[in-house]
N, C-alpha and C positions, 0 to 999 in steps of 0.2 A: 656341495650338497644342496639339493633343492629344499627350500624352506617354505613352510606354509604361511599364508597370509591370514592375519587375524582380522577378517572382514568386519566382525562385530565391532571391534575397536575402531577401525578406520571409519566405518559408517557413522559411529557415534560422534567422532570428532568432526567429520564433514557436516553432519546434520546440526551439530551445535553451532557451527559457523554459519551455515546457510539458512537455518530456521525454516520458514515456509516460503522461501524465494521460489519463483516459478521459472526464472531465467538465470543462467550462470555462464560465465566464460571460462573455459579451460585454456590456460596459456602454456603452450608447449615449448620445446627447446629451440625453435628456429625464429623466434621474435624477441625483441628487446622490451616490449611493453604491451599491455592490453590494448584492445581496440574498442571496447565498449565500456559503459558505465555499470554493467552488471556486477554481481559479486564475482570475485576472481579466485579460481583454484589453480595454482601454479604447479604444473606437472613436470618435474625434473627440469625446471627452467633455470637457466644460469643467471638471470637477472635478479638482483636484490629487490625483493618486493617492497613496495611502500605500504600496501594494504592488501590483505588476502590471506590465503592459507596455502602452504606448499606441501607437496607430496612427491615422493620418488625415491629411487635407489641411488641417486647421485652420479650415475655414469655419464650424464650430460651436464652436470653442474658441480661446482665446488662449494655451493651454498649449503648450509645445514638445513635440512627439511623439517618442517613442523611435524610431519608424519613420515618418518623414515621407513623405507621398504627394503627388504633384502635384495641383493643383486641377483641371486640365483633363486628363481621362483617360476611358477607355472603360468603367471599372468604378466602382461606388460603393465607398466606404470599407468598408461592411458586406460587400459581396461579396468584396473583397480579403481581409478578415479571415477570412471563412468558408472561402474556397478555400485559405487558408494554414494551416489547422489540420492537424496531423499525423493520420495514419490511425488512431492509437490512440483518438482522440476519437470517442465515439459518443453523447454527450449534451451538448447546448448549451442553456444558459439565456440568454435575451436580455432585458436590462433596459433600458428607455428607448429602444425603437425604435418605439413606438406613440404617437400623439398629435401628430405633426407633419404634414407635407404628406401628403395622401392618396395621391398618386402614389408617394411614397417608401415608404409602407406596403405598397402593392400590389406594387411591385417587390421589396421585401424578402421578401414572402411567396413570390413566384415563385422567388427565389434560394434560399430555405429549402427549397421543394419540390424543386428540382433537387438540392440537397445531400443531402437525405434519400433521394431516389431513387438517387443514385449510391453512397451510403455505408451505407444502412440505418440511419442514425442518427436520433436523436429531438431535436426542437427545440421549445422552449417560449418564446413571446413573453409576457412580463409576467404569467405565470400565467393568461392569458386565451385564447391561441391556441396550439394544439399541432399539430405537423407530424410525422408518423411513417408507417412502412410495415410495421410488424410488430405482433404482439399487444401491446396496451398496456392496463394497468390504470389506472383512474381512480377517484377517490373525492371527490365533491362533491355539493352539492344546488343545483339551478338548471337553467336552460335551456342547451341547446347545439345547434349545427347541425353537420352533417358534410358536407364538400365533397370532391369528387374531380375531378381534372384528366384522368382517363381512365375509361372504363367498366370496372367491376370488381365482384367479389362481396365482400360485407361481412357480417360477423356483429357484432351488438351484444348482449351477454349481461349479465344482472344487473339491478340496480335502476334501470330506466329505464321511461319510459312506453311507448316504441315499441321493442321488441326486434326484431332482424333475424336471420334464419337463412339464410345464403347468398343474400341478396337482391342482385340486380344493381343497383348504384348507377350510373346513367348519367353520362357525362362532363358536367361543367358543368351539372348538373341541380339543381333546387330540391327534389328528393325527400328529401334529408337535412335539410331545414329544420325547426327548431322541435321538438326532442325535449326531454325533461325527465329529469334525473338525480335519484335519491332516495338516493344513497349510492354503494356500490361497484358498478362495472361494468367490462366489458372490451370493447374494440373490436378486432376481428380483420379487418384489411383484407388484400387480396391485392396492393395496391400503395400508393402514397403517398396519404394523406388529410390533410385539414386539419379539425381540430375546434375550433370557436370557441364559447367560453362567453358567455352573456349573463345578466343578472339577470332572474329571472322565476319 
């Protein structure tokens, strides 16, 4: 039977732990340890935490959760965690949320896009996929693609193969596929975009 989530209770516990932090790392099921020095929220992670707060329904972990969630619910553990972050948080690093079921990855991406649209915040999946809605500086060498879930004007400035100057990127289009970064550059969207890195 589907059980309701007591979001008020979850948000209170998460807020008590995070306080006024602006950056947080959500640690998912597919990594053994965090990768940043941010505050850590372990989301159904199987690793025994040293410091941080854990949340989940236990289907990917045998560890007892600080905030247990029902297994049968209308939200994923990841979405509950993201929706429970206090308004002070504007940067979220996600570790261990890529590499499992493809449908989970897609849904997590959609949830991240919705969060970034509502908050103006910035999300990074395993230093490979970035979700953001405002001017963002990047610095790497390699391929990347830019995706949008709505038609919008986009600038890409700096050390890239294909720079864009107020170019209209159509919704769900392949137009942003296969660019190349050669160091520092900036992406200036007018709404939420997803930038995915690849080796090349």
